[in-house]
C-alpha positions in Angstrom: -202.2 47.7 -66.6 -205.0 46.8 -68.8 -208.1 48.4 -69.1 -211.0 45.8 -70.4 -214.3 47.3 -71.8 -217.1 44.6 -71.9 -220.7 45.1 -73.5 -223.1 42.2 -73.4 -226.8 41.5 -73.1 -228.5 40.2 -69.9 -231.4 37.8 -69.1 -232.3 39.5 -66.1 -233.2 43.0 -65.0 -229.9 45.2 -64.8 -230.7 45.6 -61.2 -230.6 41.9 -60.4 -227.3 41.4 -62.4 -225.7 44.5 -60.7 -226.6 43.0 -57.1 -224.4 39.9 -57.8 -221.7 41.9 -59.8 -221.4 44.2 -56.5 -221.3 41.5 -54.1 -219.0 41.1 -51.6 -218.1 37.6 -53.1 -217.4 39.2 -56.6 -215.4 42.1 -55.0 -213.1 39.7 -53.1 -212.4 37.7 -56.1 -211.6 40.7 -58.1 -209.4 42.0 -55.4 -207.6 38.7 -55.1 -206.3 39.1 -58.7 -205.9 42.7 -58.5 -208.7 43.6 -60.8 -210.7 47.1 -60.4 -214.3 47.6 -61.5 -214.4 51.2 -62.8 -217.7 51.5 -64.0 -220.9 49.4 -64.9 -224.1 50.7 -66.4 -227.1 49.7 -68.4 -227.6 51.6 -71.9 -230.1 54.0 -71.8 -231.6 52.9 -75.3 -231.9 48.9 -74.4 -232.3 47.9 -70.5 -231.0 44.4 -71.6 -227.5 45.6 -72.7 -224.5 46.4 -70.2 -221.1 47.9 -70.6 -218.6 47.2 -67.9 -215.1 48.7 -67.5 -212.4 46.8 -65.4 -208.7 47.6 -64.7 -206.0 45.1 -63.9 -203.1 43.2 -64.6 -202.8 42.1 -68.4 -204.9 39.2 -68.9 -206.3 39.1 -65.7 -209.9 40.2 -66.8 -209.9 37.8 -69.6 -208.6 34.9 -67.4 -211.3 35.5 -64.7 -213.9 35.6 -67.4 -212.8 32.3 -68.8 -212.5 30.6 -65.6 -215.9 31.6 -64.1 -218.1 31.4 -67.2 -220.8 29.3 -65.6 -221.0 31.5 -62.6 -221.1 34.6 -65.0 -223.7 33.2 -67.0 -226.0 32.4 -63.8 -226.1 35.7 -63.0 -227.8 36.7 -66.0 -224.7 37.6 -68.8 -225.7 36.3 -71.9 -222.1 35.0 -72.8 -222.5 34.9 -76.6 -223.2 38.4 -76.9 -219.9 39.5 -75.1 -217.6 41.9 -76.9 -214.3 42.5 -75.4 -212.3 45.6 -76.0 -208.5 45.9 -74.3 -206.7 48.9 -73.8 -202.9 49.2 -72.6 -201.1 51.8 -71.3 -198.6 53.1 -73.8 
């Protein structure tokens, strides 16, 4: 199991991005590949910065991101700002 921590900037208000991220379509896409969203939140100091934490099979979160960059960008995620950290169960 891999836990992936994403930090990135938004080009839209957090509520607008979160409505898409929390949508049934995205939930179904994540469930289909065994990916679970553990947390998503906005920085208390910078309303354009987001942290999201997901857990799933090794490599799945990265693959979903790579395969869906244009859709993700369309939701307001500034792709170029993305910092990804991955952690494995020991």
